[in-house]
C-alpha positions in Angstrom: 16.8 -8.1 21.3 15.9 -4.4 21.9 17.2 -1.6 19.8 20.3 0.1 21.2 19.4 2.7 23.7 15.9 1.4 24.3 15.1 0.2 27.8 13.5 -3.2 27.8 10.1 -3.6 29.3 7.3 -6.1 29.4 5.7 -4.4 26.5 8.7 -5.4 24.4 7.7 -9.0 24.8 4.2 -8.5 23.4 3.7 -9.4 19.7 3.4 -6.6 17.2 0.0 -6.8 15.4 0.5 -6.0 11.7 -2.5 -5.1 9.7 -2.7 -6.1 6.0 -5.2 -4.7 3.6 -7.4 -7.6 2.2 -7.5 -5.9 -1.3 -3.8 -6.0 -2.0 -2.1 -8.4 -4.4 1.4 -9.4 -5.2 4.0 -8.0 -5.0 2.6 -6.3 -1.9 1.4 -9.6 -0.4 0.2 -13.1 -1.1 -2.3 -14.8 1.2 -3.1 -18.5 1.7 -6.0 -19.6 3.9 -6.3 -16.1 5.2 -2.6 -15.8 6.2 0.2 -13.7 4.6 2.9 -16.0 3.2 4.8 -13.8 0.8 5.2 -10.4 -0.7 6.9 -7.0 -0.1 4.8 -6.0 2.9 5.2 -9.5 4.5 9.0 -9.6 4.3 9.3 -6.0 5.3 7.3 -6.7 8.4 9.4 -9.8 9.2 12.6 -7.9 9.0 11.2 -5.1 11.2 10.1 -7.7 13.7 13.6 -9.3 13.7 15.4 -6.0 14.2 12.9 -4.9 17.0 13.1 -8.3 18.7 9.3 -8.7 18.5 7.1 -11.5 17.4 4.5 -10.6 14.8 0.9 -11.4 14.3 -0.6 -10.6 10.9 -4.2 -9.6 10.5 -5.9 -9.6 7.1 -8.7 -7.1 7.3 -11.0 -5.3 4.8 -9.7 -1.9 3.7 -12.7 -0.1 5.1 -11.9 -1.3 8.6 -8.2 -0.3 8.7 -8.8 3.2 10.0 -11.1 2.0 12.8 -8.8 -0.8 13.9 -5.7 1.5 14.0 -7.5 4.2 15.8 -8.9 1.8 18.4 -5.5 0.1 18.8 -7.1 -3.3 19.7 -4.8 -5.9 18.2 -3.5 -3.2 15.8 0.0 -1.7 15.9 1.0 -0.8 12.4 0.4 -1.0 8.7 3.1 -0.4 6.1 3.3 0.8 2.5 0.7 3.5 3.2 0.4 7.3 3.0 -1.2 9.8 5.4 -3.7 10.9 2.7 -5.0 7.3 2.5 -5.6 7.1 6.3 -6.8 10.5 7.5 -6.3 9.8 11.2 -4.1 11.2 14.0 -1.6 8.4 13.4 2.2 8.5 13.8 4.1 8.0 10.5 7.5 6.5 10.1 10.2 7.9 7.8 9.2 7.2 4.1 11.1 4.4 2.5 9.5 3.3 -0.8 9.0 5.3 -4.0 5.7 4.6 -5.7 3.2 6.5 -7.9 -0.5 6.6 -8.7 -0.9 6.0 -12.5 -3.9 6.5 -14.8 -4.0 3.7 -17.4 -6.2 3.9 -20.4 -7.3 1.2 -22.8 -5.7 1.6 -26.3 -9.2 1.6 -27.8 -9.7 5.1 -26.3 -7.8 8.3 -27.1 -4.8 8.8 -24.8 -5.4 11.5 -22.2 -2.6 14.1 -21.9 -3.7 15.3 -18.5 -6.0 14.1 -15.7 -8.7 16.6 -16.6 -9.2 14.9 -19.9 -11.1 12.0 -18.2 -13.5 14.2 -16.2 -17.0 12.7 -16.4 -15.7 9.3 -17.6 -15.9 6.1 -15.5 -12.6 5.3 -13.8 -11.7 1.9 -12.3 -10.9 2.4 -8.6 -10.5 0.1 -5.6 -13.3 0.1 -3.0 -12.5 2.0 0.2 -9.4 3.6 -1.2 -8.7 7.4 -1.2 -7.4 9.2 -4.3 -6.7 12.7 -3.0 -5.0 14.1 -6.1 -7.7 12.8 -8.5 -10.5 14.1 -6.2 -8.9 17.5 -6.0 -8.4 17.8 -9.8 -11.7 16.3 -11.1 -14.1 17.1 -8.2 -17.6 16.1 -9.2 -16.2 14.8 -12.5 -14.4 12.0 -10.7 -16.7 9.0 -11.6 -15.5 6.1 -9.5 -16.2 2.5 -10.6 -15.1 0.5 -7.6 -13.7 -3.0 -7.7 -12.2 -5.2 -4.9 -8.7 -4.9 -6.2 -6.4 -3.9 -9.1 -6.6 -7.3 -10.9 -10.4 -7.0 -11.1 -10.0 -3.4 -12.4 -7.7 -4.6 -15.2 -10.3 -7.2 -16.1 -13.0 -4.5 -16.3 -10.7 -2.6 -18.6 -10.3 -5.6 -20.8 -14.0 -6.2 -21.0 -14.9 -2.6 -21.8 -16.7 -1.9 -18.6 -14.4 1.0 -17.9 -11.9 2.8 -20.2 -9.5 4.0 -17.5 -8.2 2.8 -14.1 -6.0 4.2 -11.3 -3.2 1.8 -10.4 -0.2 1.8 -8.2 3.1 1.7 -10.1 4.9 -0.9 -8.0 2.0 -3.4 -8.4 1.3 -2.5 -12.0 4.9 -2.9 -13.1 5.1 -6.3 -11.3 2.0 -7.5 -13.2 3.3 -6.2 -16.5 6.6 -8.1 -16.1 4.7 -11.3 -15.4 2.5 -10.8 -18.5 -0.7 -10.4 -16.3 -2.0 -7.2 -17.8 -4.7 -8.6 -20.1 -5.0 -5.8 -22.7 -3.2 -3.2 -24.7 -2.8 0.2 -22.9 -1.5 3.6 -23.6 1.6 4.6 -21.7 0.5 5.4 -18.1 -0.2 9.0 -17.0 1.5 9.8 -13.7 -1.2 11.3 -11.3 1.0 11.6 -8.2 4.4 10.6 -7.1 4.4 8.9 -3.7 6.7 7.8 -0.9 5.1 5.3 1.3 5.7 4.7 5.0 4.4 2.8 8.0 1.5 4.1 10.1 1.8 3.5 13.9 -1.4 3.2 16.0 -1.7 5.8 18.8 -1.8 3.0 21.5 0.9 0.8 20.1 3.6 -0.4 22.5 6.1 0.3 19.8 7.5 3.8 19.8 8.0 5.9 16.6 11.6 6.3 17.5 12.1 2.5 17.6 10.3 2.1 14.3 12.3 4.8 12.5 15.5 3.5 13.9 14.8 0.0 12.5 13.8 1.4 9.1 16.9 3.6 9.0 19.1 0.6 9.8 17.5 -1.4 7.0 18.1 1.4 4.5 21.7 1.8 5.6 22.7 -1.8 5.3 20.9 -2.5 2.1 18.4 -5.1 3.5 15.4 -2.9 2.6 16.7 -2.5 -1.0 17.2 -6.3 -1.1 13.6 -6.9 -0.1 12.3 -4.4 -2.7 14.5 -5.7 -5.5 13.1 -9.2 -4.9 9.8 -8.0 -6.4 11.1 -5.7 -9.2 
């Protein structure tokens, strides 16, 4: 089924190729045998596909390849729960739909920072291939990254004393805390940046930005988007 007002075409029958970052964890996504099977991004994409009348193909790819694949447009239509600052490319961006934040968490064994500048020159746990525009702008050369494959590994590094701070996404961090999967005592998080994530559409995608925005707007209006998000709160 096509969106109201959209003329059907052979392109509408082609599957949408949804990229998923291989470094994400629940609640964003859970993978089994290299395939997405659960999570916020997974169910969001499924609902988008249903409303757009398009079949989906999920592609689990390393973070460092996301920009290249989206720019080339070969088996890459969109990725969701991202920000323009994280993918500095001439992509089309949907209307934002999810509130999130970058947080700085600090092990309780260290003094609590009152501002981001307090940790200049100290090693900060980060995720490989990920951009932190606000931290880079504030700390400059004092931003000492200590990369890990994902957030869970960063929390283990905090617990072992390999780093004293880490940058985490609020949605994922809150989810892990509720499940008792944060393995150490931390100071209250320091908010680095408030975010509103969206979907990035590849330049060569057969899906138009108007179609994508209309589907997201409909999900916001009827509560189905909130229902998906609440499932993982």
